[in-house]
C-alpha positions in Angstrom: 103.6 87.9 128.3 100.6 85.5 128.1 100.1 84.0 124.7 96.4 85.0 124.9 97.4 88.6 125.2 100.1 88.4 122.5 97.6 86.8 120.2 95.0 89.6 120.8 97.5 92.3 120.2 98.8 90.7 117.1 95.4 90.2 115.5 94.0 93.5 116.8 96.7 95.3 114.8 96.5 93.0 111.8 92.7 93.3 111.5 92.8 97.1 111.7 95.5 97.3 109.1 93.5 95.0 106.9 90.4 97.1 107.3 92.3 100.2 106.2 93.7 98.4 103.2 90.3 97.2 102.1 88.9 100.6 102.5 91.6 102.1 100.4 91.2 99.5 97.7 87.5 100.1 97.5 87.9 103.8 97.5 90.4 103.7 94.6 88.1 101.2 92.8 85.1 103.5 93.3 87.0 106.5 91.7 88.4 104.4 88.9 84.9 103.3 88.0 83.9 107.0 87.8 87.0 107.8 85.7 86.4 104.9 83.3 82.6 105.3 83.2 82.5 106.3 79.5 85.1 103.8 78.5 84.5 100.6 80.5 82.1 99.1 83.0 84.6 99.1 85.8 84.0 95.4 86.3 87.7 94.6 85.9 88.6 96.9 88.8 86.0 95.2 91.1 87.3 91.8 90.0 90.8 92.9 90.9 89.8 93.9 94.4 88.1 90.5 95.0 91.2 88.7 93.7 93.5 90.8 95.9 91.4 90.0 98.9 91.0 86.3 97.8 87.2 86.5 98.3 84.1 85.7 96.4 80.7 87.2 97.1 77.5 85.2 96.8 75.3 86.0 93.7 72.7 87.4 96.1 75.0 90.1 97.4 73.6 93.6 96.8 76.9 94.8 95.3 80.6 94.1 95.6 81.2 97.3 97.4 78.4 96.7 99.9 79.5 93.1 100.5 83.1 94.2 101.1 82.1 97.1 103.3 79.2 96.0 105.5 78.6 92.3 105.3 79.4 90.8 108.7 79.2 87.3 107.2 82.1 88.1 104.9 85.5 87.7 106.7 87.0 90.2 104.4 84.6 93.1 104.9 85.6 96.3 106.5 83.0 96.0 109.3 84.1 92.4 110.0 87.7 93.4 110.4 87.0 96.5 112.5 84.7 94.4 114.7 87.3 91.7 115.2 90.0 94.3 116.0 87.7 95.8 118.6 86.8 92.4 120.1 90.5 91.6 120.5 91.1 95.0 122.1 88.1 94.6 124.4 89.5 91.3 125.7 92.8 92.9 126.8 91.6 96.3 128.1 94.1 95.9 130.9 97.0 95.7 128.5 96.2 98.5 126.1 95.7 102.1 127.3 92.6 104.2 127.4 93.5 106.3 124.4 94.0 103.3 122.2 90.6 101.8 123.2 88.9 105.2 122.7 90.1 105.6 119.2 89.2 102.0 118.2 85.9 102.2 119.9 85.1 105.6 118.4 85.9 104.2 114.9 83.6 101.2 115.4 80.6 103.3 116.5 81.2 105.9 113.8 81.0 103.1 111.2 77.9 101.6 112.8 76.1 105.0 112.8 73.0 104.5 110.7 73.0 107.9 109.0 76.7 107.7 108.3 76.6 104.2 106.8 73.4 105.0 104.8 75.2 107.9 103.1 78.0 105.5 102.2 75.7 103.5 100.0 75.6 106.3 97.5 78.8 108.1 98.1 81.3 105.9 100.0 84.3 108.1 99.9 83.7 109.6 103.4 83.1 106.2 104.9 86.4 104.8 103.5 88.2 107.9 104.5 86.9 107.5 108.1 88.3 103.9 108.2 91.8 105.1 107.1 91.7 108.1 109.5 90.7 105.9 112.4 93.4 103.5 111.7 96.0 106.3 111.5 94.8 107.8 114.7 95.0 104.4 116.5 98.6 103.8 115.1 99.6 107.3 116.2 98.3 106.8 119.7 100.1 103.5 119.9 103.3 105.1 118.8 103.0 108.1 121.2 101.5 106.7 124.3 102.2 102.9 124.6 105.4 101.7 126.3 107.5 100.1 123.5 107.7 96.7 125.3 106.7 93.2 124.2 103.1 94.2 123.6 104.0 97.1 121.3 106.3 94.8 119.3 103.4 92.3 118.7 101.3 95.2 117.5 104.1 96.2 115.1 104.6 92.7 113.9 100.9 92.2 113.1 100.7 95.5 111.2 103.8 94.9 109.1 103.1 91.3 108.2 99.6 92.3 107.0 100.9 95.3 105.1 103.6 93.4 103.3 101.2 90.7 102.3 98.6 93.1 100.9 101.2 95.1 99.0 102.4 91.9 97.4 98.9 90.8 96.5 98.2 94.2 94.9 101.4 94.1 92.9 100.8 90.5 91.8 97.2 91.0 90.6 97.8 94.3 89.0 101.0 93.2 87.2 99.3 90.1 85.8 96.3 91.9 84.5 97.7 95.4 83.6 101.4 95.1 82.8 102.0 96.3 79.3 104.3 98.6 77.5 101.4 99.3 75.2 101.0 101.7 72.3 100.9 105.5 72.5 97.1 105.2 72.5 97.3 102.9 75.6 99.5 105.2 77.7 96.7 107.2 79.4 95.0 104.0 80.5 98.3 102.5 81.7 98.9 105.7 83.6 95.4 105.6 85.2 95.7 102.0 86.3 99.2 102.2 87.8 98.3 105.5 89.5 95.5 103.5 91.1 98.0 100.9 92.3 100.1 103.7 94.0 97.0 105.2 95.6 95.9 101.8 96.8 99.2 101.7 98.8 99.0 105.3 99.9 102.1 105.9 97.7 101.1 108.3 94.9 102.6 111.5 96.4 105.7 109.7 97.6 106.3 108.3 94.2 105.8 111.6 92.5 108.4 113.3 94.7 110.9 110.6 93.7 110.0 110.4 90.0 108.7 113.7 88.7 107.4 112.1 85.5 104.7 109.9 84.1 103.6 106.9 86.2 105.5 104.0 84.7 104.8 100.3 85.6 108.4 99.3 86.2 109.1 102.2 88.5 105.9 101.6 90.4 106.8 98.0 90.9 110.3 98.8 92.0 109.1 101.5 94.4 106.5 99.4 96.1 108.6 96.3 96.2 112.2 97.4 96.9 112.3 100.9 98.3 114.1 100.9 101.7 112.6 104.0 103.1 108.9 104.1 102.0 106.9 102.7 105.0 104.5 100.8 102.8 107.0 99.0 100.5 107.4 95.3 100.9 111.0 95.6 101.8 110.4 98.3 104.5 107.4 96.3 105.9 109.3 93.1 106.2 112.4 94.8 107.7 110.2 96.5 110.3 108.5 93.2 111.1 112.0 91.6 111.5 113.0 94.4 113.9 109.9 93.7 116.0 110.7 90.0 115.9 114.3 90.6 117.0 113.1 92.7 119.9 110.8 89.9 121.0 113.4 87.2 120.7 116.3 89.0 122.2 119.9 89.3 121.2 121.1 87.2 118.2 123.0 84.8 120.5 119.7 84.2 122.4 117.5 83.8 119.3 118.9 80.4 118.3 117.3 79.1 115.2 113.8 80.6 115.4 112.1 79.7 112.2 110.3 83.0 111.7 113.6 84.8 112.0 115.3 82.6 109.5 112.5 83.0 106.9 112.4 86.7 107.2 116.2 87.0 107.1 116.4 85.1 103.8 113.6 87.2 102.2 115.0 90.5 103.3 118.5 89.6 102.1 117.0 88.7 98.7 115.0 92.0 98.5 118.1 94.1 99.4 120.1 92.8 96.5 117.2 92.2 94.0 117.4 93.9 90.6 114.0 94.6 88.9 115.2 93.9 85.4 116.2 90.4 86.4 112.9 89.9 88.3 110.9 90.9 85.3 112.9 88.8 82.9 112.6 85.7 85.1 108.9 86.2 85.7 107.7 88.6 88.4 104.6 86.6 89.2 106.6 83.6 90.4 108.9 85.9 92.5 105.9 87.6 94.2 104.3 84.3 94.8 107.5 83.1 96.6 107.5 86.2 98.7 103.8 85.7 99.6 104.5 82.1 100.5 107.3 83.4 102.8 104.9 85.8 104.5 102.5 83.0 105.1 105.3 80.8 106.5 106.5 83.6 108.7 103.0 84.2 110.1 102.6 80.4 110.8 106.0 80.3 112.4 105.1 83.3 114.7 101.9 81.5 115.7 103.8 78.3 116.5 106.6 80.0 118.3 104.4 82.2 120.6 101.5 79.7 120.8 99.1 82.3 119.2 95.6 81.2 118.4 
């Protein structure tokens, strides 16, 4: 496969996954602000979103939500990510199928619709929901209609690298700002904040099925970091990314010492045998930062190995 095509598939998938994650973060932040209206300004929730996305908006921005949703000058806005995903797909129309292009193009024009986007300024829930739905439809079409060849594996690789990185960023920021055992009076706020963490990762219902009890920070961290079967946990995402990489590289005897494969292998081995109590005692922030660094190194190694742009 040409490196140009592989690059477009990888980033098409990664940008769409990023747009979905940004939409979910903003949707949860919007509802948290409503829930906390009588108790707090909601500024902390907005600051968390910007820190998770590692972005700063200019003082002239109309609002944080507007800047992270519509601003095409902001590389971390939803519209920028969807636009980049569509541009990558348009450049390889001969590689992706008609159904994939239709879903991505339909999402783009839906978000560009003037009436639809105008309504989002006052009540953005439908807008953010459309981004998530469009992403899920696109992923479903890929799964059901695309030959699971090299191109499909590059799509999976981009999706899971992005997903693992964003879940790690959410856990790191929320743990640093919100982790507390607290007093009895603090428990409702702790529950609200950590329920928001789960919802940001589309994990609230899955968590509730496993733990039929109050939302507890330690269990949330363990679920999103170490669970082997939940498709948005860090462990599941990195293992899925490793499977895609293995499929691209061939049998173990043929893979040699591919750097990306080695980095992912070490991280996954660590996650499989990690114990949350030990991680918390040693300092979770430093552990999450090491995992993030490994994700960045993996992405860089993939670009180098396959000559991606």
